[in-house]
C-alpha positions as CSV (number, residue, x, y, z in Angstrom):
1,M,32.5,57.5,97.8
2,D,34.2,60.2,99.9
3,P,37.8,61.4,99.7
4,T,39.0,59.3,102.7
5,Q,37.5,56.1,101.3
6,A,39.2,56.7,98.0
7,V,42.6,57.3,99.6
8,R,42.1,54.3,101.9
9,A,41.6,52.2,98.8
10,L,44.9,53.5,97.3
11,L,46.7,52.8,100.5
12,R,45.4,49.2,100.5
13,V,46.5,48.5,96.9
14,T,49.9,50.2,97.1
15,P,50.8,49.8,100.8
16,D,54.6,50.2,100.3
17,A,54.4,53.2,98.0
18,L,55.6,56.7,98.8
19,F,52.6,59.0,98.9
20,V,52.6,62.7,97.9
21,S,49.4,64.8,98.5
22,S,48.4,68.2,97.3
23,L,47.0,70.8,99.7
24,G,43.4,70.7,100.8
25,T,41.2,67.7,100.5
26,A,44.0,65.4,99.3
27,T,46.2,66.1,102.3
28,S,43.3,65.9,104.8
29,A,42.1,62.6,103.3
30,L,45.6,61.1,103.3
31,R,46.1,62.1,106.9
32,A,42.7,60.6,107.9
33,A,43.1,57.4,105.9
34,S,46.7,56.7,107.1
35,D,46.4,57.9,110.7
36,D,48.7,60.7,109.8
37,G,51.4,58.5,108.3
38,P,54.9,59.5,107.1
39,H,53.8,61.0,103.7
40,L,54.7,64.1,101.9
41,Y,51.8,66.5,102.6
42,L,52.1,69.7,100.5
43,S,50.0,72.0,102.5
44,G,50.8,75.4,101.0
45,S,51.9,75.0,97.3
46,M,48.9,74.7,95.0
47,G,49.7,73.3,91.6
48,S,53.1,71.7,92.4
49,A,52.3,68.3,93.8
50,L,52.5,66.4,90.5
51,A,55.9,68.0,89.7
52,V,57.2,67.0,93.2
53,A,55.9,63.4,92.7
54,I,57.6,63.1,89.4
55,G,60.9,64.2,91.0
56,I,60.5,61.7,93.8
57,A,59.7,58.9,91.3
58,E,62.8,59.7,89.4
59,K,65.0,59.9,92.6
60,R,63.6,56.7,94.0
61,P,63.1,54.5,91.0
62,E,63.0,51.3,93.1
63,R,59.9,52.6,95.0
64,R,56.4,53.1,93.8
65,V,55.0,56.6,94.1
66,V,51.4,57.7,94.4
67,A,50.4,61.3,93.9
68,I,47.0,62.3,95.3
69,L,45.7,65.5,93.7
70,G,42.5,67.5,93.8
71,D,41.0,68.3,90.5
72,G,41.5,72.0,91.2
73,E,45.2,71.3,92.0
74,T,45.5,69.4,88.8
75,L,44.2,72.4,86.8
76,M,46.5,74.8,88.6
77,G,49.5,72.6,87.7
78,A,48.4,71.3,84.4
79,G,51.8,71.8,82.8
80,S,53.1,69.0,84.9
81,L,50.9,66.6,82.9
82,W,53.1,67.3,79.9
83,S,56.2,66.6,82.0
84,L,54.6,63.3,83.1
85,A,54.1,62.3,79.5
86,G,57.6,63.2,78.6
87,I,59.4,61.6,81.5
88,R,57.0,58.7,81.9
89,P,58.3,57.3,85.3
90,P,57.1,53.7,85.3
91,N,56.7,53.8,89.1
92,L,54.2,56.6,89.4
93,L,50.4,56.6,89.8
94,V,48.6,59.9,89.7
95,A,45.2,59.8,91.5
96,I,42.9,62.8,90.9
97,L,40.1,63.3,93.5
98,A,37.5,64.8,91.2
99,D,34.4,66.5,92.7
100,G,34.3,69.6,90.5
101,Y,35.1,72.2,93.3
102,Y,37.9,74.2,94.8
103,S,37.3,72.9,98.3
104,I,40.2,74.5,100.1
105,T,39.3,78.1,98.9
106,G,35.6,78.1,99.7
107,G,33.9,75.5,97.5
108,Q,33.8,77.4,94.2
109,R,33.0,75.3,91.2
110,L,35.9,74.6,88.9
111,G,34.1,76.1,85.9
112,V,35.5,73.6,83.4
113,P,34.6,70.0,82.7
114,G,36.7,67.3,84.3
115,V,38.2,65.5,81.3
116,F,41.4,64.3,82.9
117,T,41.3,60.9,81.2
118,G,40.9,62.6,77.9
119,V,44.0,64.6,78.5
120,A,45.8,61.4,79.5
121,D,44.8,59.8,76.3
122,A,45.9,62.8,74.2
123,L,49.3,62.7,75.9
124,G,49.7,59.0,75.3
125,L,49.3,58.1,79.0
126,A,47.3,55.2,80.5
127,G,44.2,56.6,82.1
128,G,41.0,55.4,83.8
129,V,38.0,56.4,85.8
130,A,37.0,54.9,89.1
131,Q,33.9,55.5,91.1
132,T,34.2,52.8,93.8
133,E,36.9,51.4,95.9
134,A,36.9,48.2,93.9
135,E,37.4,50.1,90.7
136,I,40.3,52.0,92.3
137,A,42.0,48.7,93.2
138,D,41.3,47.2,89.8
139,K,42.6,50.1,87.8
140,A,45.7,50.5,89.9
141,V,46.7,46.9,89.3
142,T,45.6,46.5,85.6
143,L,46.6,49.7,84.0
144,A,50.2,50.3,82.9
145,W,52.2,52.8,85.0
146,P,52.6,55.8,84.7
147,V,48.9,56.0,85.0
148,L,46.4,58.8,85.6
149,L,43.4,57.7,87.6
150,E,40.4,60.0,87.8
151,I,38.5,59.1,91.0
152,R,35.0,60.6,90.8
153,L,33.6,61.5,94.3
154,D,29.9,61.7,95.0
155,D,30.4,62.6,98.7
156,R,32.3,65.9,99.3
157,S,32.5,65.4,103.1
158,W,35.6,67.1,104.5
159,P,37.9,64.3,105.7
160,G,38.5,65.9,109.1
161,P,42.2,66.5,109.8
162,S,43.6,69.9,109.0
163,P,45.4,70.3,105.7
164,F,47.9,72.5,107.3
165,V,50.9,70.6,108.7
166,D,54.4,71.3,110.2
167,P,56.7,71.3,107.2
168,A,59.8,70.4,109.1
169,V,58.2,67.3,110.7
170,V,56.7,66.2,107.4
171,R,60.0,66.5,105.7
172,W,62.1,64.4,108.1
173,R,59.4,61.8,108.5
174,F,59.0,61.5,104.7
175,E,62.8,61.4,104.1
176,A,63.1,58.5,106.6
177,A,60.3,56.6,104.9
178,A,61.7,57.3,101.4
179,S,65.2,56.1,102.5
180,A,64.0,52.9,104.3
181,G,65.4,49.8,102.8
182,V,67.4,51.6,100.1
183,S,70.7,49.8,99.7
184,S,71.6,51.0,96.3
185,T,70.7,54.0,94.0
186,N,70.9,51.5,91.1
187,A,68.1,49.3,92.3
188,P,66.0,48.0,89.4
189,R,62.9,50.0,88.4
190,P,59.5,48.4,88.7
191,S,58.2,47.0,85.4
192,G,54.6,47.8,85.6
193,P,51.6,47.9,88.0
194,P,51.8,46.1,91.3
195,A,50.9,42.4,91.2
196,K,47.7,41.3,92.9
197,G,48.2,39.9,96.3
198,P,46.6,36.7,97.6
199,S,43.7,38.6,99.1
200,D,42.9,40.6,96.0
């Protein structure tokens, strides 16, 4: 499975979610899988994507939020995992695209083992590993949110689109998407993972 296939599976299972992607592979894969949809692409802030996603999940409790991170990004912003465990937003799924490399900076190996689900377990968070699109869909539906999903990639093909975007355009498009259909700031919070649809 390559990064674009993984992200496409996430889009299918959570089509109405707000998506946040870290710089590099995650942003390029989300742009490719969504035809450059109105998502929050963080193209120049390594290590901050999870913190941003937690803030969005808190600000928009009536919406599901999916954070797509690279494994290098997750290591750079590891402190946010502790924040995730403390805040525990029930509308947030964290997907880590794990291939063992810093792809955006030249393909260097991470140098540490990928034990993200072990960290989730230690922090009392739901966690799981997925290696196929079917497993991504299953884990996103069956695990309790907030959930940390480690997606293990066996194909490191670059997704295609540039990870560098126009921040102003990204901001206004995402703000419009995040505000769509919001009639009250007191809307009820989701109570768990999304229900399976008729086609699942």
